[in-house]
Structure formats: structure tokens, C-alpha cells
matplotlib code that plots the C-alpha trace (Angstrom):
import matplotlib.pyplot as plt

x = [-39.5, -38.0, -36.8, -34.5, -35.3, -32.9, -33.2, -36.2, -35.4, -38.1, -37.7, -39.0, -40.4, -37.9, -40.2, -39.6, -35.9, -36.5, -35.7, -39.2, -38.1, -35.6, -37.9, -40.8, -38.5, -37.0, -40.4, -41.8, -38.7, -39.1, -42.8, -42.3, -39.4, -41.4, -44.3, -41.8, -40.2, -43.6, -44.3, -40.9, -41.2, -44.9, -44.9, -41.5, -42.3, -38.6, -37.9, -41.1, -41.8, -45.3, -46.0, -46.6, -46.1, -43.0, -40.6, -43.1, -43.1, -39.3, -38.8, -41.4, -39.3, -36.1, -37.7, -38.9, -35.4, -33.8, -36.0, -35.3, -31.6, -31.9, -34.1, -31.7, -28.8, -30.9, -31.8, -28.3, -26.6, -24.2, -21.2, -21.9, -21.8, -18.0, -17.6, -19.4, -17.7, -14.4, -16.5, -18.6, -15.5, -13.7, -16.9, -17.2, -13.5, -14.0, -17.1, -15.0, -12.4, -14.9, -16.1, -12.7, -13.2, -14.2, -17.7, -18.7, -18.1, -20.3, -20.0, -23.1, -23.1, -19.4, -18.4, -17.1, -18.6, -21.3, -21.6, -23.9, -25.1, -27.9, -29.3, -29.2, -27.0, -25.2, -23.0, -20.5, -19.4, -22.6, -21.7, -18.1, -19.5, -20.9, -17.7, -15.4, -17.6, -17.6, -14.0, -12.6, -14.9, -13.8, -10.0, -10.1, -12.3, -10.2, -7.0, -8.5, -10.0, -6.7, -5.0, -7.9, -8.4, -11.4, -9.8, -7.3, -3.5, -1.4, -0.3, -3.9, -4.1, -2.2, -4.3, -7.5, -6.4, -5.3, -8.8, -10.2, -7.3, -8.0, -11.6, -10.7, -8.1, -10.5, -13.2, -10.9, -9.9, -13.5, -13.6, -16.5, -15.7, -19.0, -18.7, -15.1, -16.2, -18.7, -16.1, -13.8, -16.5, -17.1, -13.4, -12.9, -16.0, -15.0, -11.4, -12.6, -15.0, -12.2, -10.2, -7.7, -5.4, -6.4, -3.0, -3.6, -7.1, -5.7, -3.0, -5.6, -7.6, -4.4, -3.6, -7.1, -7.0, -3.6, -4.7, -7.7, -5.5, -3.1, -5.9, -7.0, -3.5, -2.5, -5.9, -7.3, -10.7, -12.7, -13.4, -17.1, -16.3, -14.1, -16.9, -19.3, -17.0, -16.8, -20.6, -21.0, -19.0, -20.9, -23.8, -24.2, -20.8, -22.4, -26.2, -26.9, -24.2, -22.6, -24.7, -28.0, -28.8, -28.2, -30.2, -33.2, -33.0, -33.2, -36.1, -38.0, -37.5, -38.4, -41.6, -42.8, -43.3, -44.5, -47.1, -46.0, -47.8, -49.2, -48.2, -48.0, -48.5, -45.0, -44.4, -40.6, -41.1, -43.9, -42.1, -39.0, -36.7, -34.6, -32.2, -31.8, -34.7, -35.8, -32.3, -29.8, -32.2, -35.2, -35.2, -36.3, -39.5, -40.2, -39.4, -41.6, -44.6, -44.6, -43.1, -41.2, -43.4, -42.9, -39.1, -38.7, -40.5, -38.0, -35.0, -36.6, -37.0, -33.4, -32.5, -34.5, -32.4, -29.2, -30.4, -31.2, -27.8, -26.0, -28.3, -27.6, -23.9, -24.2, -26.1, -23.8, -22.3, -19.0, -16.6, -17.4, -21.1, -20.3, -17.9, -20.2, -23.2, -21.1, -19.8, -23.4, -24.4, -21.5, -22.5, -26.2, -25.5, -22.9, -24.5, -27.8, -26.1, -24.3, -27.4, -29.7, -26.9, -26.3, -30.1, -30.0, -26.8, -24.7, -22.7, -21.2, -23.0, -21.4, -24.1, -24.8, -28.4, -30.5, -30.6, -34.0, -35.5, -33.7, -34.5, -31.9, -31.6, -28.0, -28.3, -31.5, -29.9, -26.8, -28.8, -31.2, -28.2, -26.9, -30.3, -30.3, -26.8, -28.1, -31.1, -28.8, -26.5, -29.6, -31.0, -27.7, -27.7, -31.4, -30.4, -27.4, -27.3, -27.8, -30.7, -33.7, -33.3, -33.8, -32.6, -34.5, -33.0, -35.9, -36.1, -39.2, -40.5, -42.6, -44.0, -44.8]
y = [42.5, 40.3, 36.8, 34.7, 31.0, 28.2, 26.7, 24.3, 20.8, 19.2, 15.4, 14.2, 10.7, 8.3, 7.7, 11.3, 10.6, 7.8, 8.5, 7.7, 8.1, 5.4, 3.1, 3.4, 2.9, -0.2, -1.6, -1.1, -2.8, -5.8, -6.0, -5.8, -8.3, -10.8, -10.7, -11.1, -14.1, -15.7, -15.2, -16.6, -19.7, -20.6, -22.7, -24.4, -27.7, -28.6, -25.7, -25.7, -29.5, -28.8, -26.0, -22.8, -20.6, -22.3, -19.5, -16.9, -18.3, -18.6, -15.1, -13.9, -15.6, -14.0, -10.6, -11.0, -12.0, -9.3, -6.5, -7.7, -7.5, -4.1, -2.9, -4.0, -2.2, 1.0, 1.0, 0.3, 2.9, 5.0, 4.0, 0.4, 0.6, 1.2, -1.6, -4.0, -2.9, -4.9, -8.0, -7.7, -7.4, -10.4, -12.5, -11.8, -12.8, -16.0, -16.8, -16.3, -18.7, -21.4, -21.8, -23.5, -26.1, -29.5, -30.5, -26.9, -25.0, -25.6, -24.9, -23.4, -22.2, -22.7, -20.5, -22.0, -19.2, -20.8, -22.4, -25.4, -25.1, -27.3, -27.5, -23.7, -22.1, -19.0, -16.7, -15.0, -12.5, -10.5, -10.0, -9.2, -6.1, -4.8, -5.8, -3.9, -0.8, -0.6, -1.7, 0.9, 3.6, 2.8, 2.8, 6.0, 7.8, 6.7, 7.8, 11.1, 11.8, 10.9, 13.5, 16.0, 15.9, 15.8, 14.0, 11.2, 11.5, 9.5, 7.4, 6.3, 4.7, 1.5, 0.5, 1.2, -1.0, -3.7, -3.9, -4.5, -6.7, -9.7, -10.3, -9.4, -12.1, -14.7, -13.6, -13.9, -17.4, -18.6, -17.1, -14.6, -11.9, -10.1, -9.6, -8.6, -5.8, -4.6, -4.7, -2.6, 0.0, 0.2, 0.7, 3.3, 5.2, 5.2, 6.3, 9.1, 10.4, 10.2, 12.7, 10.4, 12.2, 11.8, 10.4, 7.5, 6.9, 6.8, 4.4, 2.1, 2.0, 1.1, -1.6, -3.0, -3.3, -4.8, -7.4, -8.3, -8.9, -11.0, -13.0, -13.9, -14.6, -17.0, -18.8, -17.6, -17.2, -20.2, -21.2, -20.4, -16.9, -16.2, -17.6, -15.1, -12.2, -13.6, -13.9, -10.4, -9.1, -11.3, -13.5, -15.2, -17.0, -19.5, -19.0, -22.4, -22.0, -18.9, -16.5, -18.3, -16.3, -12.9, -13.8, -15.1, -12.1, -9.6, -11.5, -11.5, -7.7, -7.0, -9.0, -6.6, -3.5, -0.4, -1.9, -5.6, -8.8, -8.9, -10.6, -14.4, -13.9, -13.5, -15.9, -16.3, -16.3, -18.8, -21.1, -21.1, -20.0, -17.6, -19.4, -18.2, -15.9, -15.6, -14.6, -13.0, -12.3, -11.1, -7.8, -9.7, -10.7, -7.0, -6.1, -8.8, -8.8, -5.1, -3.6, -0.4, 1.3, -1.3, -1.8, 2.0, 2.1, -0.4, 1.7, 4.9, 3.2, 2.2, 5.8, 7.0, 4.6, 6.0, 9.6, 8.9, 7.2, 10.3, 12.6, 10.7, 10.8, 14.6, 14.9, 12.5, 14.0, 12.2, 10.8, 7.2, 7.7, 9.7, 7.1, 4.2, 5.8, 6.5, 3.0, 1.6, 4.0, 2.6, -0.9, -0.6, 1.7, -0.4, -3.8, -2.5, -1.3, -4.5, -6.7, -4.6, -4.2, -7.9, -8.4, -5.7, -7.0, -4.0, -5.7, -9.2, -11.9, -12.1, -13.5, -10.7, -10.2, -7.1, -5.5, -6.0, -7.6, -10.9, -14.0, -15.0, -14.8, -13.8, -10.9, -9.7, -10.0, -8.0, -5.4, -4.8, -4.6, -1.8, -0.1, -0.4, 1.2, 4.1, 4.7, 4.6, 7.3, 9.3, 9.0, 10.1, 13.2, 14.0, 16.4, 17.9, 15.0, 12.4, 10.9, 12.7, 15.6, 19.1, 22.0, 25.2, 28.4, 30.7, 33.9, 33.7, 36.9, 37.0, 40.2, 40.6]
z = [20.1, 17.4, 18.3, 16.1, 16.2, 15.4, 11.9, 11.6, 10.6, 8.4, 8.0, 4.7, 4.1, 2.6, -0.3, -1.3, -1.8, -4.4, -8.0, -9.3, -13.0, -12.5, -10.5, -13.0, -16.1, -14.6, -13.5, -17.0, -18.6, -16.3, -17.0, -20.7, -20.6, -18.5, -21.1, -24.0, -22.2, -21.8, -25.5, -26.6, -24.4, -24.0, -27.3, -26.6, -25.1, -25.3, -22.8, -20.7, -20.4, -21.6, -19.1, -21.1, -18.0, -16.8, -17.7, -16.7, -13.2, -13.1, -14.2, -11.6, -8.9, -10.3, -10.2, -6.6, -5.4, -7.5, -6.1, -2.6, -3.1, -4.7, -1.9, 0.8, -0.9, -1.4, 2.3, 3.6, 5.6, 3.6, 5.7, 5.2, 1.4, 1.5, 4.0, 1.7, -1.5, -1.0, 0.0, -3.2, -5.2, -3.5, -3.8, -7.5, -8.1, -6.1, -8.2, -11.4, -10.0, -9.1, -12.7, -13.3, -10.5, -12.0, -11.0, -10.1, -13.3, -16.4, -20.1, -21.8, -25.4, -25.7, -22.7, -19.5, -17.4, -15.3, -11.9, -11.4, -7.8, -6.6, -10.1, -10.5, -13.2, -11.9, -14.1, -11.8, -14.5, -13.9, -10.2, -11.4, -13.2, -9.9, -8.1, -10.5, -10.4, -6.6, -6.3, -8.7, -7.2, -3.7, -4.5, -6.5, -3.9, -1.0, -2.6, -3.7, -0.3, 1.5, -0.6, -0.3, -4.1, -6.3, -9.2, -9.7, -10.3, -12.6, -9.6, -9.0, -12.4, -11.6, -8.5, -10.4, -13.3, -11.0, -9.6, -13.1, -14.4, -12.1, -13.3, -16.8, -17.0, -15.6, -18.0, -20.9, -19.8, -20.0, -22.7, -22.6, -25.1, -24.7, -21.0, -21.4, -23.8, -21.3, -18.5, -20.8, -21.3, -17.5, -16.8, -19.5, -18.2, -14.6, -15.4, -17.7, -15.0, -12.4, -14.5, -16.1, -18.6, -22.2, -23.1, -20.7, -22.0, -25.5, -24.4, -22.8, -26.0, -28.0, -25.5, -25.7, -29.5, -29.4, -26.8, -29.0, -32.0, -30.0, -28.5, -32.0, -33.2, -30.4, -30.3, -27.0, -28.6, -29.5, -33.1, -32.7, -31.5, -34.6, -36.8, -35.2, -36.2, -39.7, -39.8, -38.5, -41.5, -43.9, -42.6, -46.0, -45.5, -43.2, -43.3, -41.5, -39.0, -37.4, -39.6, -38.8, -35.6, -37.2, -40.3, -38.3, -36.0, -38.9, -40.4, -37.1, -36.6, -40.2, -39.9, -37.2, -39.3, -37.4, -35.1, -34.9, -35.4, -31.9, -28.7, -29.0, -32.8, -34.2, -37.0, -36.3, -32.6, -32.4, -34.9, -32.8, -35.6, -33.6, -31.2, -27.6, -28.1, -24.5, -23.4, -25.8, -28.6, -26.6, -28.5, -31.6, -29.9, -29.2, -32.8, -34.3, -32.0, -30.8, -34.0, -34.4, -31.8, -29.1, -29.7, -29.7, -26.4, -24.9, -26.2, -24.8, -21.4, -21.4, -22.3, -19.3, -17.1, -18.5, -18.1, -14.4, -13.9, -15.1, -13.2, -10.0, -10.7, -11.1, -7.8, -5.8, -2.7, -2.9, -5.4, -4.7, -5.5, -8.6, -10.0, -9.2, -10.9, -14.0, -14.0, -13.9, -16.7, -18.9, -18.0, -18.9, -21.9, -23.6, -22.9, -24.2, -27.4, -27.8, -27.3, -29.5, -32.1, -32.5, -33.0, -35.8, -37.3, -36.5, -33.8, -33.6, -31.7, -28.2, -26.0, -23.5, -22.1, -22.4, -19.0, -17.2, -20.2, -21.0, -19.0, -16.4, -12.7, -12.3, -14.8, -13.1, -9.6, -10.6, -12.5, -9.5, -7.2, -9.3, -9.3, -5.5, -5.4, -7.6, -5.3, -2.3, -3.8, -4.7, -1.2, 0.3, -1.9, -1.0, 1.7, 3.4, 5.9, 3.3, 5.2, 3.7, 6.1, 4.8, 6.9, 6.3, 7.6, 8.3, 10.2, 12.3, 13.8, 17.0, 18.5, 22.2]

ax = plt.figure().add_subplot(projection="3d")
ax.plot(x, y, z, "-o")
ax.set_aspect("equal")
plt.show()
């Protein structure tokens, strides 16, 4: 006699649903970045107050808090992610508004884009990147699902752009051109993934270029920002001013050769010739002290992160997850290119951090929140129920 049994449900451990390629790549980037920050600051008494490990300790605390935030998002129930998405977006916009409040907002390196809270410096624009990604993904997904569609219509374009326009205007008012460029890359990537018609994507590019030209013409950009563009075209125009960073960065990377001068041994780094080396120009420490091999390893690890972002987007079980993963890929990809490019002299200096590597609490928090969202999307796609459950239909035969 043959008996047909019901499908057997095999519950996998949650660890099996983690994207280990992503986790390991991010962990290695954070580890390398922490060591590079230590090397770039240990000799700087003006920064450390005579404590060589000051920034090492600070970055360690940043990493612990960031991993906690990312872990909470990764473990959040899938239904709660959409509930929290509007709150994340609204919170990021409120943060951008607070920088203009006297006594709360602070100006650092010419950009009025910081909050001074209890002695801590917070840059809301980093959270705005997360807010725009989840905000656009939610709006486009909700409208598509309401109409039982898998891609967006032309009528969906205006609400999606409205989500991005509010933070974009506030970022331009600071002004923070580097973050605005990253935000533009995110918006373009999400819209392209959502199925926006090519004519609209072309129109958006044209509008973006026109807006940049007008910003320069009417004086929205600060004088130092215009000088940076001029120095990008020809660093020799102002070698002791706007072109100084680019020149010193190139010298530092050139000093590294193939294998580098060794950790804590870089001549430019240990002499403090490269400004903002532990933040915006952290890649120059890798180039000088770890050489071509070490800096290439950093780029390869960033490439692994982007690969996993796109892989998770492909495996996502809903439009929201797919769009969010692509938005994060555009964020990490463009910002990494921008940061490394300005160190190499192929992009203008705009003051954006290298994800997971540069020193900074806000940047690390936002980046780890994005990683947590990626892991959440991956976990939901791990099985048909989205909770790590695999249903195996098997015909079991028993004979009496």
C-alpha cells in the first residue's frame, strides 16, 4: 500500500539566510578602515590630544553602534520595514531642516550640514540617503501593487521625484554638492530599475545639468566649491590653496608603489601633509602604506559589496526590496567612485566619505543601516515564506 504524506517543512537556521559574502566584505572594509584611521591620526597630537589611540577608540565605538543598528534592521519583521520607511524619511528631512536652526546647526569645512548635539557632530544628509531610498521604493512599490503592476507608469514619476526633491533642495541650500551628486545617482538608479521610460531618464539628466549650470550662474555654490572645480581641471592654478589636497593626495598614492611603504610608515601620511586624511582622503593612506596591492584589495571588497547588492535585488521577492537594494547599490557605487576619484584626481574634491572605510559616526551608522536592510531583504527571499522556511514536496512511500 502506498501512502502520500503532506509536504515536509524544514526550518532552516536564520544564520543560513545571511548573505555571508556581503557580511565578510563589509567586515573586512571596516577592519581595514579602522587600521588606516589609526595610522592617519596616531601621530596627530592636534587631533588626538596626545593620545595616539583616540580615534581608534572612537571608531570602535562607532562600529559597535552601527552594527547594532544594522542588526536590528536585519532582524525586523518584513511588515515592519514598510511601516518604518515613512518615519525614516520624515526623520531625515527633519534632520536636514534642523541644520538651519541657530545654535543647533554647525558649519564644518565650509558646509552648513552638521548638527551639534551634546558635543557630538551629526551629519543628517547621510540618513537622508537611506530615507530617500526607502521613501522612493515604498511609493513606487505601493502604487505598482495597487494597480497589480510590476513596473511604474509615467504617472508614478511625479510622486517619486517629490520624495527626492525635498531633501535635494535642503542639501543644495547647505550647500553640499558631493552629497547632492550621490543623491542624484540614487534617484536615477531607482527610477531606471522601476522601469521609467528612457525619454524621462534623458529629460532628468538634462534638467540636472541645467540646474548645475544655473547654480553656478546665480551664486548658489560657495566660492571654495567653484575653486575646487577649477583645481580639478588644473591643480597647478592654486597649488597652495584649492589644488593642495589633490596634489598631496596624488603624491601620497604615488609614494606607495606596488607594495606600499608599510603601515604607520607612509611619509606623506605620517608627516600630515594630506588634509582630512582620516575622513575624505582615507584612500590615500591605503595607497601610500599598502600600495597598489592594498588599495586594489579595498576596491575589490567594495566591488563585492556592489555585486551582493545587485544579487540581492535580483532575488528580492517584492518590488520594494528590489528597488531598495538597487538604490543602495547606486549609493555605495557612486560614492565610492567619487571618493576614490577625487583622491586620484579624476573627480573634483567634494568631501564625501568612503563607505565603511572613512572615519565618521554618521556615515558608518547610515551605511550599516543600509546593510541591515539588504540582509533583511535577503532573509525574506530565503524561502517561500520569507522567514527561512523551505517547503520540500516529497513523495514518501510506506509499505504495509
